[in-house]
C-alpha positions as CSV (number, residue, x, y, z in Angstrom):
1,M,0.4,0.0,0.0
2,S,1.2,3.4,-0.8
3,K,2.0,6.5,1.7
4,A,-1.0,8.1,0.0
5,T,-3.4,5.3,0.0
6,D,-2.3,4.1,4.2
7,R,-2.9,7.9,5.0
8,F,-6.2,8.2,3.2
9,Y,-7.8,4.4,4.3
10,K,-6.1,4.8,8.0
11,S,-7.5,8.0,8.5
12,R,-10.2,8.9,11.2
13,A,-12.0,11.1,8.0
14,W,-12.6,8.0,6.3
15,F,-13.2,5.6,9.7
16,Y,-16.2,7.9,10.4
17,F,-17.5,8.4,6.6
18,S,-17.6,5.2,5.6
19,R,-19.2,3.8,9.1
20,V,-22.2,6.6,8.1
21,V,-22.6,5.4,4.7
22,L,-22.8,1.9,6.1
23,L,-25.2,2.8,9.0
24,K,-27.3,5.0,6.5
25,K,-28.5,2.0,4.6
26,A,-28.4,-0.4,7.2
27,R,-32.0,-2.1,8.7
28,L,-32.0,-4.2,11.9
29,T,-33.1,-7.5,11.4
30,S,-33.7,-10.9,13.7
31,G,-30.1,-11.3,13.0
32,G,-28.6,-7.3,13.8
33,L,-27.9,-4.7,11.9
34,M,-27.8,-6.0,8.1
35,C,-26.7,-4.0,4.8
36,K,-27.4,-5.3,1.5
37,C,-24.9,-5.0,-1.5
38,T,-25.8,-2.1,-3.8
39,T,-24.4,-4.3,-6.9
40,C,-25.3,-7.8,-6.3
41,G,-27.7,-7.7,-3.7
42,A,-26.2,-10.0,-0.9
43,F,-27.0,-8.9,2.5
44,H,-24.4,-9.1,5.1
45,P,-24.3,-8.4,8.9
46,L,-23.1,-4.5,9.0
47,N,-19.8,-5.0,10.9
48,S,-18.7,-8.1,9.4
49,K,-15.6,-7.8,7.2
50,Q,-17.6,-8.7,3.9
51,M,-19.2,-5.6,4.0
52,Q,-17.4,-2.5,3.0
53,A,-18.0,1.1,1.7
54,G,-17.0,0.7,-2.1
55,H,-16.5,4.0,-4.5
56,Y,-17.7,4.5,-8.2
57,R,-14.8,6.6,-8.5
58,K,-11.7,5.1,-6.8
59,V,-9.5,7.1,-4.9
60,F,-6.5,5.5,-6.3
61,D,-6.8,4.7,-9.7
62,A,-3.5,3.9,-11.9
63,N,-1.5,6.5,-11.3
64,T,-4.0,9.3,-10.2
65,S,-5.9,10.2,-7.1
66,N,-9.5,11.1,-7.5
67,F,-9.6,12.8,-3.7
68,A,-12.4,14.9,-5.0
69,T,-14.8,12.5,-5.3
70,A,-13.9,10.6,-1.9
71,F,-15.9,11.5,0.2
72,D,-18.9,12.0,-2.0
73,E,-21.9,10.2,-0.7
74,R,-23.0,9.9,-3.8
75,N,-20.2,7.8,-5.1
76,V,-19.6,5.8,-1.9
77,F,-22.2,2.7,-1.0
78,P,-22.4,-0.5,0.9
79,Q,-20.7,-3.1,-1.2
80,C,-19.7,-6.7,-0.6
81,M,-15.9,-7.6,-0.3
82,R,-16.4,-9.6,-3.0
83,C,-18.1,-6.9,-5.7
84,N,-15.8,-4.3,-4.2
85,K,-12.5,-6.3,-4.1
86,Y,-12.6,-9.2,-6.2
87,R,-15.3,-7.5,-9.2
88,G,-13.5,-4.3,-9.2
89,G,-16.2,-2.5,-7.9
90,A,-18.8,-3.9,-10.1
91,M,-19.0,-0.8,-11.8
92,D,-21.8,-1.5,-14.5
93,E,-24.2,-2.1,-11.5
94,A,-22.9,0.7,-9.6
95,S,-23.4,3.2,-12.0
96,L,-26.9,1.7,-12.3
97,Y,-27.3,2.3,-8.8
98,I,-25.9,5.5,-9.1
99,E,-28.2,6.8,-12.0
100,E,-31.7,5.5,-10.5
101,T,-30.7,6.8,-7.0
102,Y,-29.6,10.6,-7.7
103,G,-30.7,10.8,-11.1
104,L,-29.4,10.5,-14.8
105,G,-26.1,12.3,-15.2
106,T,-24.9,11.7,-12.1
107,C,-21.8,9.2,-12.8
108,A,-20.9,12.0,-15.4
109,E,-20.9,14.6,-13.3
110,L,-18.9,12.3,-10.7
111,I,-16.2,11.8,-13.4
112,R,-16.1,15.4,-14.0
113,K,-15.7,16.4,-10.1
114,S,-13.4,13.3,-9.6
115,K,-10.7,15.5,-11.9
116,N,-11.1,18.3,-9.9
117,P,-7.3,18.6,-8.2
118,T,-8.0,18.2,-4.4
119,K,-5.5,18.2,-2.0
120,L,-5.7,15.5,1.2
121,D,-4.2,17.4,4.0
122,V,-4.2,17.5,7.5
123,L,-6.9,20.2,7.6
124,F,-9.1,18.4,4.7
125,L,-9.4,15.4,6.6
126,E,-9.8,16.9,9.7
127,N,-12.8,18.9,8.4
128,I,-14.3,15.5,7.0
129,K,-13.8,13.6,10.4
130,E,-15.6,16.2,12.7
131,I,-18.9,16.4,9.7
132,Y,-18.7,12.8,9.7
133,K,-18.2,12.1,13.7
134,G,-21.3,14.1,14.7
135,M,-23.5,12.3,11.8
136,Y,-21.4,8.7,12.9
137,K,-22.9,9.7,17.0
138,K,-26.3,10.4,16.3
139,L,-26.8,7.5,13.3
140,I,-25.6,5.0,16.6
141,K,-27.8,6.4,18.7
142,I,-30.5,5.7,16.3
143,K,-29.7,2.2,15.0
144,G,-27.0,1.1,17.9
145,N,-23.6,0.6,17.5
146,P,-22.9,-2.8,16.0
147,W,-19.0,-2.6,15.8
148,G,-19.0,-1.9,19.6
């Protein structure tokens, strides 16, 4: 993992943001909080390693970084590990979900936005962390905290 990749995925900003994305879509069942993979429809416990927050516009793509869309909720959605990691994000299904959920043209808008230079610095990450930390605390009061 590169330093930039490591810094992004180990940041508290990503910690809170990704959990908010998952909590928003989670449903309480007899088996606890479950989340449906946006791209294949499989259900997994919210706190399992099988459930991840996947990106349509990848944060790190070849030799570029797409930080402008990294924390855009339209660009991030619940995905099982199989779709996110082993199916390359299941882009066809992901794009259908985005267009159906946020409207036609959203994928094109995300692609354009991802090309805007955005610096991943301490101030940027701290700002995102504070916004999503507050949302996270509100959501766990409502839905519970499956991560303990």
